[in-house]
Structures are given as structure tokens and as C-alpha cells.
C-alpha positions as CSV (number, residue, x, y, z in Angstrom):
1,M,10.3,168.5,109.9
2,E,14.0,167.9,109.2
3,N,13.6,169.1,105.6
4,N,12.0,172.4,106.8
5,S,14.9,172.9,109.2
6,T,17.4,172.3,106.5
7,S,15.8,174.7,104.1
8,H,15.6,177.3,106.8
9,T,19.3,176.9,107.6
10,R,20.1,177.0,103.9
11,E,18.2,180.3,103.5
12,A,19.9,181.8,106.5
13,L,23.3,180.7,105.1
14,V,22.5,182.3,101.7
15,K,21.5,185.5,103.4
16,D,24.7,185.5,105.5
17,I,26.9,184.9,102.4
18,S,25.1,187.7,100.6
19,A,25.7,190.0,103.5
20,L,29.3,189.0,103.7
21,K,29.8,189.7,99.9
22,R,28.3,193.1,100.4
23,D,30.6,193.8,103.3
24,V,33.7,192.7,101.4
25,V,32.8,194.9,98.4
26,Q,32.3,197.9,100.8
27,V,35.6,197.3,102.5
28,A,37.4,197.1,99.2
29,Q,35.8,200.3,98.0
30,D,36.8,202.0,101.3
31,V,40.4,200.8,101.0
32,K,40.5,202.0,97.3
33,H,39.2,205.5,98.3
34,H,41.6,205.7,101.2
35,A,44.6,204.7,99.0
36,E,43.5,207.1,96.2
37,A,43.5,210.0,98.8
38,H,47.0,209.1,99.9
39,V,48.3,208.8,96.4
40,D,46.8,212.2,95.5
41,A,48.3,213.8,98.6
42,T,51.7,212.3,97.8
43,K,51.5,213.5,94.1
44,Q,50.7,217.0,95.3
45,H,53.6,217.0,97.8
46,I,56.0,215.7,95.1
47,N,54.8,218.3,92.6
48,K,55.3,221.1,95.1
49,K,58.9,219.9,95.8
50,V,59.7,219.6,92.1
51,Q,58.3,223.1,91.4
52,A,60.3,224.5,94.3
53,A,63.5,222.8,92.9
54,R,62.8,224.2,89.4
55,D,62.2,227.7,90.9
56,A,65.5,227.5,92.8
57,M,67.3,226.3,89.6
58,S,65.9,229.2,87.6
59,A,66.7,231.7,90.3
60,Q,70.4,230.7,90.7
61,P,71.7,228.6,87.9
62,L,75.4,229.4,88.6
63,A,75.1,228.3,92.2
64,L,73.6,225.0,90.9
65,I,76.5,224.5,88.5
66,G,78.9,225.2,91.4
67,I,77.2,222.7,93.6
68,G,77.3,220.1,90.8
69,F,81.1,220.7,90.3
70,L,81.6,220.4,94.1
71,L,79.7,217.2,94.4
72,G,81.6,215.8,91.3
73,F,84.9,216.7,92.9
74,I,84.0,215.1,96.2
75,L,82.8,211.9,94.6
76,A,85.8,211.7,92.3
77,S,88.2,212.3,95.2
78,R,86.6,209.5,97.2
79,R,87.1,206.9,94.4
80,R,90.9,207.3,94.5
């Protein structure tokens, strides 16, 4: 009788471990998909900002040069 109880407990344990492994794999896949969605959204946001900066530089290159000189002057004057 004790042997039957032990084998039944072992079978239940094997089933529980198998279910746990499936759950862990499912959670890992869910986290991966969630992270990929965030990474894709971040890439799109950065690409939009970079494109907007390129458009602004193309539209007014002299203003950009002036801003660069102004920032250089401010940084150089703070070092003294």
C-alpha cells in the first residue's frame, strides 16, 4: 500500500513539475514579447526625433551653426 501511495505521489509531483515548466516558459515568452514591444516603440520614438532634428538642420543650417558657436562660447567662457 505504501508503494502505491509513493508512486501516486511521484506521478503527481512529475505532473506538477511539468506544469510549472510550461508556466515558466509561458511567462518568459510573455516578458520577451512585452520587452520587444517596448523596444520597438522606443526605436520609433527615437527615429522620429532624429528625423525631426535632421529636418530642422536642413531647413536652417546657419541658425544651427550660430547655436553651435554660442554654445562653444558659453562653454569656453565657463572654463576660465
